[in-house]
C-alpha positions, -999 to 999 in steps of 0.1 A, spaced: 10 46 197 15 42 160 -17 39 140 -20 32 102 -54 37 85 -59 26 49 -86 40 26 -95 40 -11 -103 4 -17 -134 -7 -36 -148 -25 -66 -134 -16 -100 -136 -32 -135 -106 -47 -152 -85 -20 -167 -97 6 -142 -78 26 -116 -79 31 -79 -58 52 -55 -51 38 -20 -41 60 9 -24 52 42 -24 78 70 1 73 97 0 89 132 15 86 166 53 91 170 65 86 134 102 87 131 117 109 103 136 79 89 113 51 80 101 28 52 64 25 42 50 -1 20 20 -18 6 13 -55 9 -16 -76 -2 -33 -109 8 -59 -132 -6 -77 -158 14 -56 -190 18 -24 -173 6 5 -156 24 7 -118 24 28 -106 -4 50 -76 -11 36 -49 -35 58 -18 -32 79 1 -7 91 37 -4 117 51 20 114 84 37 140 96 11 118 86 -18 135 54 -30 110 29 -43 108 -8 -50 81 -28 -67 70 -63 -71 75 -75 -107 37 -82 -110 29 -45 -105 58 -27 -122 46 -2 -148 10 -3 -135 13 8 -98 30 39 -84 39 44 -48 44 79 -33 43 97 0 38 131 16 63 132 45 48 164 59 14 147 62 27 112 70 5 98 42 14 72 16 -4 65 -16 -6 37 -41 -19 47 -76 -31 15 -92 -37 16 -130 -46 -11 -155 -60 -33 -127 -64 -70 -133 -87 -95 -116 -55 -111 -100 -49 -78 -82 -80 -86 -61 -69 -87 -24 -69 -70 9 -42 -43 7 -23 -35 39 -1 -6 48 31 -13 67 55 11 84 90 1 95 108 21 121 139 10 140 134 -27 129 98 -27 142 69 -32 118 35 -17 122 4 -27 101 -29 -12 92 -61 -32 92 -63 -33 54 -87 -22 26 -104 -45 1 -97 -41 -36 -119 -61 -59 -113 -61 -97 -142 -77 -114 -166 -71 -143 
């Protein structure tokens, strides 16, 4: 049973930084794609960044140059380093794992950017 657990969210002032983590467990295939998505109430969940098991990355335009996605394949952990945070980055951030066309989601972690 695949499980994804996010951590690292919290309250931060504009311009600040946070690092999110996503720990995956339970039958993780060597070849997979992990990613971060975010959602605010009343809006659809949106793409933030993805990283393949080979290390290729992709970012939403809104976070390019500010966020960095990375992963440790030995530990099955993915990270999102978020710098220069803006109030519009406020959302619940979700971890997603894609294996063999199946998607698995974590429960999310709240990020609030406010002064």
